[in-house]
C-alpha positions in Angstrom: 193.6 -31.2 1.8 195.0 -34.3 2.2 192.3 -36.1 0.1 191.1 -34.9 -3.1 189.4 -36.3 -5.9 190.1 -37.2 -9.7 188.5 -38.2 -12.9 189.8 -41.2 -14.0 189.7 -42.1 -17.7 186.2 -43.8 -18.3 184.4 -40.6 -16.3 184.3 -42.5 -13.0 186.1 -40.6 -9.8 188.8 -41.7 -6.9 189.6 -40.3 -4.1 193.7 -39.9 -3.8 195.3 -39.3 -0.7 197.4 -36.4 -2.0 200.2 -37.8 0.8 201.1 -40.5 -1.0 199.0 -40.0 -4.7 198.0 -43.6 -4.3 193.8 -44.1 -4.1 192.4 -44.3 -0.7 191.0 -47.1 0.5 188.5 -48.3 3.0 187.6 -51.9 4.6 190.1 -52.7 2.2 188.8 -51.1 -1.0 190.2 -48.2 -3.0 188.1 -45.5 -3.3 187.9 -45.5 -7.3 184.8 -46.6 -9.2 182.5 -44.1 -7.9 180.4 -41.5 -9.3 181.5 -37.3 -8.7 178.9 -37.0 -5.4 180.3 -39.6 -3.5 183.4 -38.9 -4.7 183.5 -35.3 -3.2 181.3 -36.5 0.2 183.8 -38.8 0.9 186.8 -36.8 1.1 185.3 -34.2 2.7 183.9 -35.8 5.3 188.1 -37.5 5.3 189.5 -34.2 5.4 187.1 -33.7 8.0 188.3 -36.4 10.3 192.1 -35.3 9.8 190.9 -31.5 10.7 189.8 -33.0 14.8 192.5 -34.9 14.7 190.7 -38.4 14.0 192.3 -41.1 11.9 189.6 -41.1 9.4 190.3 -45.0 7.9 189.7 -46.5 11.0 
């Protein structure tokens, strides 16, 4: 899976691009400071998009 979630020291969650080890970003906004549920849903959707051959962050 290219996109994973990582817990921040604050207890919030970040969606991480495993290829770059950096937070994923969409619309110029880093996907950080999320609830676990939101982070998991976003990571799942990004990974589904890649599996279907679509660029997930356009």
